[in-house]
N, C-alpha and C positions, 0 to 999 in steps of 0.2 A: 355326461357330459366330464372333460379336463377337470381335475383341480386346477385350484390356482390362489397362489396364494392370498394372504385375507387382507390385503394394504387400506391405506386410509380411504376413503375417495378425493384427499387434499394428494396424499401421495398419488392416485391414480389418473389426475387430473394435470402435472405436472407434466412440461415437455420434456425428454431425454437433452439435456442441459449440463456442462461443464461452461465454467466463467474463462481458462485459457486451456489451449491446447498445449501441453507441454513439450520442451524444444526433446524432450527422450521420444518421442511418440512421432513427430518429423522425423528425426534419425530412424525409427523403427521402421517408418511412410519409407524412406530412402532407401533403404539399406546401406548405410553409413555414418560413419559420425559426423559433427557439425566442424568444423575447423575456427569459425566463430560465431561464441554464442554471447550478443550483446542486446536480447530481447524480451530478459524478466526484470530487466534492475536490479539486479545479484551484484556485489560489490566483486570487482575487481583484483581487488587492494587487499587480501585476505583475511585474516585474523590477528586480531593483537599476540604476539607471542607470551603474556599473560594469560590470556583466554586461553592460548591451545596449552599451556603446562596446565592447568588447572582441569581441562578439559580430560587430560587425557590420565592426570591420578583420579577423578573421577570415575572414570570406566572402571580402574579397578575394584570398586566398590557397587556398578552399576547392577550386581543380583540383589540390591538392594530395591527396597522404590525410593521415593524421591520424599524431598517432604512434603505433604501435599499444601502447608499456611508458605512455603516456598519464603522463610520468615526473613532467613541472612540478607538475600535479595532486596526486600521488599520494604526492611531496615534501612539496608543500603541506598535502594532510591529515593525510598523520603527522605533520608538524607538531601539528597541531590538536587531532586525538585521542592524543600526548605518544606515538605506537608508533613502530615501526621501517616503512619504507617495503616491505621486504618481507614484510608482513604486510596490505598494499592491494590491492584489487583493483577496479578502474575497470567496471562492465558497462553496459551499455543500459537504465537503470533494477533498480530492485528487479528486474522481472519477470523479465529475459533473467538475471540472479545466480539467483532460484533454480527455471527451469532447468535451469542448472548446477549446481545443488549438486544437485539431483533423477538427472540424469545420469552425478551424482560418484561416490553412494553406492545409489541401489537399481538392483538387478536384477528382471527381469522376475517379477513375484510377491510381492517385495518387502514386507511393513509397513510403513504410514510416519506417523505419528500425528501430528492435528490435532483443531481445534476442529468442529464439525458446527455450517456456518453462517458461517466463518473466510472469511478472502481467498478468494477462489473459483479466482485465476489461480496457485495453489498447486496445487488438485487438479487442474486443468487439464495441469500439469507430471510429474504422479504418473501418471493417465489417461493419458497419451500418454509416458511409458517405459515404461508397463509394469507402474508400483507399484499397491499396492491401499491405497485408505485405511484407516484405523481410525480413526474422528471418536466423539468421548466429546462428550454434549452441555454447553452452557454452564453454568453456575450461576448465574443470575438474569439479569443485562447483562453476566457476566461471563464469562471463559476462565476454567473447573478445571486449577488446577493441579494439585491434586490426582491428578482423576482422570488428566488428560494423562500423569503422575508415573505410574500403576498401567498406564493403554495400554500403555506402552512397554516395562513389566517384564513384562506378561503375555504380550507379542505378540513379545519381541526384536528390533521394529524398532531400526536405526541410524539415523531419522533423526523428527526431534521440529519440527512448525514452533509460532513462538509469535509473535504483532503485538503489543509492547505501547507505547504505546497500542493499542488493541486497532480493528479493522477486520472488521464494522460497526458495530459498537456504543459507541465511543469510549474507554470504560473504561479502569480501565489498573493496575496492578498495586506498590505500589510495591517501591525496589530490594531489599528486605529477604528479602523475597521468593519475588524473582528467585533472587537469586543463593541463597538456599535450596534452591530447585527445581534450579536448575545444579549447585551440591552434592550436592544425589541425583540428579542422573542417573546411569545404567549406563556405567562407562569407553566401552564401544563405542557411545554415540548419541550424535550430534550432534544439535546442538539450534539451527537458522537463529529469532535471534531479531532481527525486521521492526522497527524503531527507523522505520519513514518519516513517522510524527508526532513526534519526539520534541520539535521543534522550537515544538508549541502546547503542551506536558503540562508538569503541574507539579513545581516542584527534586526532588520527592520519588523519583521513576522512577530520577534520572541516577544511576551509578554508575561508576566509573573504567571505563576498557580496559584491558582482558587478555588479549592476545593467546597467553599460555604456555599459555592452556587446550586445546588440541586440537580438544573438542567444543563449541566456541561461535562461533558464526561470527554478526556483529553486524551488518546492514544496514540504510543509511542512504540519502536520495536528495533530489536538486536536485529534486524536483516539486513540492513541496508547499510550504514556506514561502518557497525562492526562486523559485517560480514559471516552471521549466522543464520540466515536462511535455511538452511537443509537444518538447523537444530528448531526451530521451532518454537522462538520465547519471542510475547512482545508481553504491551503491559498498558492500565489504562491509570489514568489517575483522578478520581472523583468523590464525592461527597459520600460519607462514612456510610450513608442510607443506601447506595445505589452500590459501593462495595460488598455491603450486608445483600443485598439482596439478589448479586449475582453469586456469591459462594452460597447461595439456596439449591441451585442448579448448575453452577460447574461442576464438568471435570475437573474433583479435585487430585488426580494424578497423569493431570494431561501434560503437564511440564515438565520432561524428565531429567532425572540426575545430573546429565553432563550438560546441560542446557540452564541448566542453573549453575553448577558453578561456572562455566564459559561465563556466563552474564554477568556474575558481579564480578568475575575478573576481570569482564573489557571496561564495566563502567568505573571503571576504577583508573586504566589508562587509557587518561584523557587527552596525553601528548598523540597517541597510535591515532587516533577518533581526528585531532587538527589535523595529522599528518594526513589520513585520508580524505579530509573534508578539501584539504590541498589541492589533492592530487587531482579530483574529481572535479574543481571547479578549473585548472587547466587542461583534463580534456573538455569539457562543455567550451571553452575559448577554441580550442583546435577545429571541433563543430561547428564550432562558429563560421572560421575562418576555411572551412572547407565547404560549407553552405556558399557562401559568397561565390568559391571560385566557379562553383558548379551554374551559381545563377540559380539559387536557390533560398527560400527565409526561412530562416533556422528560429523559433520562438526562443523569446528569451525564459531562460529554465532555471529554476532551484532546485532543482534536481538533481540525483544522479543520473539523467537521463536527458536529450534533447529533443526533439520532435522538427521535425524536417517536413514543413511546407511541399507536398511535390505535387499534388494536382488531381483530375480524374484518376491517374496510372499507378496511384498511390500500393492500390492494390497485387498489382503486373506488379512494382516493382521490387513488394517481397517478395513473391515466387519467385523472380528472378537469381533475387539475391542468393533466394533459398536454391538455388541450382547450384552456386557455385559454394555453396554449406556456408554462406555464411544466417545469421541466426536473428531477423528486429522482429518488431510487431508492430501493429496500427492499431486507432482510434477504433471502436467496433462499428462509432454508429456517423451518420452524417449531421452536419458536415466537418467534423472532424477527422473522418477518415479520409479525408484529401490527406494527412500529412501521415508520415513513418517513426514512430520512435522508435529512439537508438541510445541503447545503455553505454554512458563511459565504461568503457572497459580499459586493458593494459596500455601501451601506447604501442606496443607490437599488434591485439585487437583493431584499436582503431587505426594502425595504416591496412593493415590485409581487408577492415571494413573499407575502406576511403579507396582505394586500391578496385572491388568488387564495384563499387558504387558509379566509381568516373568506366567502368567499362561498359555496365547494363543502364545507364540512365541515357543514352541518346535510345537507347530502344522502346521510351515509355512514351505516352502520348502524355501533355501535359500543357 
């Protein structure tokens, strides 16, 4: 009998799955580099000069371990959001923090509530820790808050996920609606409020941080407006008891010294972040105009990407664009997969995408 690794039953039964096919894999498949990379919602506008210099200096100390407490960064974040340092947890991007939260509260077989088609990395963690996904359909292009709440109550779930603004559609709920949703949550249910795109969203989504409510974990990232996706750094603002629990299970050395230095410097460069947000808004308007020109519908977006409604040929359009070395993505499940999702690139990238789209769109069934 052939020897086999002693995997757990959970791991043996999991399907082979990755949340996203990376653009590098597409380049390897096609045997050539991409010309336009506007599919992963990375920032096209670089990173703060202050962050770049801080990271260069930090490289000289990369032989040292990072500060496992991320004390300076957490202190700066606490001041920035007007909370206590004990209410901040830093992790290797929101992706790591999502996994930690699932591990924190989900036993094998437990129900977890999310929207059907929402950020797939969260689902990846649910399945990886043996949870049971209870997904509710979108209402049009938006997450359905009433349906999420009803599913939480129906399943007695201890965890619910909401991205605001949403990924993959880019829509958002005003602060008043989100706060009402929070107020109506059962006391025993935690909400992960993923605010990765908050820097690009309209002012109406904003409301003060209140970590006194132990049911709410708000997550932010340096991957988007701050332009540090490859550095892998994000953070959660939550009740001190939640942060203390995360400290029991997190990898204390996950966020490297260079990333911590860059995030600390970027946080202080508020003028740079405002400039990036303005550039993204210009790009969103340009995509709206392109959609009107081509007879498409662009979903209103509060993120650094725009969803364009194509119809049944959306997946075919993705492949046709890739033949022109243009990388975009699409939502993974119906009915959201009638759209493609295009990151706001530089003016040059937007022009190249528009040219390719004009060429291939007539070949697509709509």
